[in-house]
C-alpha positions as CSV (number, residue, x, y, z in Angstrom):
1,X,0.0,0.0,0.0
2,X,2.8,2.3,0.7
3,X,4.1,1.6,-2.7
4,X,0.8,2.4,-4.4
5,X,0.4,5.5,-2.3
6,X,3.9,6.5,-3.3
7,X,3.1,5.9,-7.0
8,X,-0.1,7.9,-6.6
9,X,1.8,10.9,-5.3
10,X,4.5,10.5,-7.8
11,X,1.9,10.5,-10.6
12,X,0.2,13.6,-9.1
13,X,3.5,15.4,-8.9
14,X,4.5,14.4,-12.4
15,X,1.3,15.7,-14.0
16,X,1.8,19.3,-13.1
17,X,5.4,19.1,-14.3
18,X,4.2,17.9,-17.7
19,X,1.8,20.8,-17.8
20,X,4.4,23.3,-16.9
21,X,6.7,21.8,-19.4
22,X,4.1,22.2,-22.2
23,X,3.4,25.8,-21.1
24,X,7.1,26.5,-21.1
25,X,7.5,25.1,-24.6
26,X,4.5,27.2,-25.7
27,X,6.1,30.3,-24.1
28,X,9.4,29.6,-25.8
29,X,7.6,29.2,-29.1
30,X,5.7,32.5,-28.6
31,X,9.0,34.2,-27.6
32,X,10.7,32.8,-30.7
33,X,7.9,34.1,-32.9
34,X,8.1,37.5,-31.3
35,X,11.8,37.6,-31.9
36,X,11.3,36.6,-35.5
37,X,8.7,39.4,-36.0
38,X,11.0,42.0,-34.4
39,X,13.8,41.0,-36.7
40,X,11.4,41.2,-39.7
41,X,10.2,44.6,-38.6
42,X,13.8,45.8,-38.3
43,X,14.5,44.6,-41.8
44,X,11.3,46.3,-43.2
45,X,12.3,49.5,-41.4
46,X,15.7,49.4,-43.1
47,X,14.0,48.8,-46.5
48,X,11.7,51.8,-45.9
49,X,14.7,54.0,-45.0
50,X,16.6,52.9,-48.1
51,X,13.5,53.5,-50.3
52,X,12.9,56.9,-48.7
53,X,16.5,57.8,-49.4
54,X,16.3,56.6,-53.0
55,X,13.0,58.5,-53.6
56,X,14.5,61.7,-52.2
57,X,17.6,61.3,-54.4
58,X,15.4,60.7,-57.4
59,X,13.4,63.8,-56.7
60,X,16.6,65.8,-56.4
61,X,17.8,64.5,-59.7
62,X,14.5,65.3,-61.3
63,X,14.6,68.8,-59.9
64,X,18.2,69.3,-61.2
65,X,17.1,68.0,-64.6
66,X,14.2,70.3,-64.7
67,X,16.3,73.3,-63.8
68,X,18.9,72.4,-66.3
69,X,16.2,72.1,-69.0
70,X,14.7,75.4,-68.0
71,X,18.1,77.1,-68.1
72,X,18.9,75.6,-71.6
73,X,15.5,76.7,-72.9
74,X,16.0,80.1,-71.6
75,X,19.4,80.3,-73.2
76,X,18.1,79.0,-76.5
77,X,15.3,81.6,-76.4
78,X,17.7,84.4,-75.7
79,X,19.9,83.3,-78.5
80,X,16.9,83.0,-80.8
81,X,15.8,86.5,-80.0
82,X,19.3,87.9,-80.6
83,X,19.5,86.0,-83.9
84,X,16.1,87.4,-85.0
85,X,17.1,91.0,-84.1
86,X,20.4,90.6,-85.9
87,X,18.7,89.3,-89.1
88,X,16.1,92.0,-89.0
89,X,18.6,94.8,-88.4
90,X,20.9,93.5,-91.2
91,X,18.1,93.7,-93.7
92,X,18.4,90.0,-94.4
93,X,14.8,89.4,-93.5
94,X,12.6,89.1,-96.6
95,X,9.6,87.8,-94.9
96,X,6.5,89.8,-93.9
97,X,6.7,91.7,-90.7
98,X,3.5,89.8,-89.7
99,X,5.4,86.5,-89.8
100,X,8.3,87.9,-87.8
101,X,5.9,89.5,-85.2
102,X,4.0,86.2,-84.9
103,X,7.2,84.3,-84.4
104,X,8.6,86.7,-81.8
105,X,5.4,86.8,-79.9
106,X,5.2,83.0,-79.8
107,X,8.8,82.9,-78.4
108,X,8.0,85.5,-75.8
109,X,5.0,83.5,-74.7
110,X,7.1,80.4,-74.5
111,X,9.7,82.2,-72.4
112,X,7.0,83.4,-70.1
113,X,5.8,79.8,-69.6
114,X,2.5,80.6,-71.2
115,X,2.7,77.3,-73.1
116,X,-0.9,77.0,-74.4
117,X,-0.8,80.5,-75.9
118,X,2.7,79.9,-77.4
119,X,1.5,76.7,-78.9
120,X,-1.5,78.4,-80.5
121,X,0.8,81.2,-81.9
122,X,3.2,78.6,-83.4
123,X,0.2,76.7,-84.9
124,X,-1.1,80.0,-86.4
125,X,2.4,80.6,-87.9
126,X,2.5,77.1,-89.4
127,X,-0.9,77.5,-90.9
128,X,-0.4,81.1,-92.2
129,X,3.1,80.6,-93.5
130,X,3.6,76.9,-94.3
131,X,6.7,77.6,-96.4
132,X,7.8,80.6,-94.4
133,X,11.3,81.1,-93.0
134,X,10.1,80.3,-89.5
135,X,8.0,77.2,-90.2
136,X,10.7,74.8,-89.2
137,X,11.4,76.8,-86.1
138,X,7.6,76.8,-85.3
139,X,7.5,73.0,-85.6
140,X,10.6,72.7,-83.5
141,X,9.3,74.9,-80.7
142,X,5.9,73.3,-80.8
143,X,7.7,70.0,-80.2
144,X,9.5,71.6,-77.3
145,X,6.2,72.8,-75.8
146,X,4.7,69.3,-76.1
147,X,7.9,67.9,-74.5
148,X,7.6,70.2,-71.6
149,X,4.0,69.1,-71.1
150,X,5.1,65.4,-71.4
151,X,3.0,64.9,-74.6
152,X,5.7,62.8,-76.1
153,X,3.8,61.5,-79.2
154,X,2.9,65.1,-80.2
155,X,6.4,66.3,-79.6
156,X,7.8,63.5,-81.7
157,X,5.5,64.2,-84.6
158,X,6.6,67.9,-84.7
159,X,10.3,67.0,-84.5
160,X,9.8,64.5,-87.3
161,X,8.3,67.2,-89.5
162,X,11.5,69.3,-89.1
163,X,13.7,66.3,-89.9
164,X,11.7,65.2,-92.9
165,X,10.4,68.4,-94.4
166,X,13.2,70.9,-93.7
167,X,16.3,68.8,-94.3
168,X,18.7,71.8,-94.6
169,X,17.5,73.7,-91.6
170,X,19.8,74.3,-88.7
171,X,17.2,72.7,-86.3
172,X,17.4,69.3,-88.0
173,X,20.1,67.9,-85.7
174,X,18.3,69.1,-82.6
175,X,15.0,67.7,-83.9
176,X,16.6,64.4,-84.7
177,X,18.0,64.2,-81.2
178,X,14.7,65.1,-79.6
179,X,12.9,62.6,-81.8
180,X,15.2,59.9,-80.3
181,X,14.6,61.1,-76.8
182,X,10.8,61.3,-77.1
183,X,10.9,57.8,-78.7
184,X,12.7,56.5,-75.6
185,X,10.2,58.2,-73.3
186,X,7.3,56.6,-75.3
187,X,9.0,53.2,-74.8
188,X,9.1,53.6,-71.0
C-alpha cells in the first residue's frame, strides 16, 4: 500500500510538471515568434529607410534636370531673339513683318511659360506661313512645348516634320536628337 500511495503521489507530482513543461514550450515558441517578428520589422524599417533615401535622391535629380532644361530653354530663347534681331537689323529678312511678329510673340509667350498660348501662336504661324522662314522653327518649338508638357507623341511628330520636311534647316540635328529622346520616353 505504501508503494501504491507513493506511486499515486508521484503521478500527481509528475502531472503538473508535464503541464508546466508544455506551457514552457509554448512560451518559448511565442517568444521565438516575437523575436522573428521583431527581426522582420527591423528589416522592413531598413528597407523603408533605403527607399525613402532613393526617392529623395530621385526627386533631387528630377529637380536638377528640370532646372537644367529650363536654363537651356531660356538660353536658347535668348539666342533665338538675338538672332532674330540681328537678321532683322541687317536687312536679311525678306519675310513679312507679320510672320516675324507672330514668331517673336510666340517665343515671348514660350519664355513666359504661357505654353498654351505659345503653342497656339506657333500653330497659327505654321498654318499662315507653311513655307515661311520660321515654319521649321515653329514646328521645333511646338515640339519643345509638347515635350515640356510630357506629350511625347505630339512632340515626336513635330520634330519629325522638321527632320523630314526641312532637311537643310539648322534645327534638324536638334530635332533628330529630340525625336530619339521622345521615342525613348514613349517606350518607357
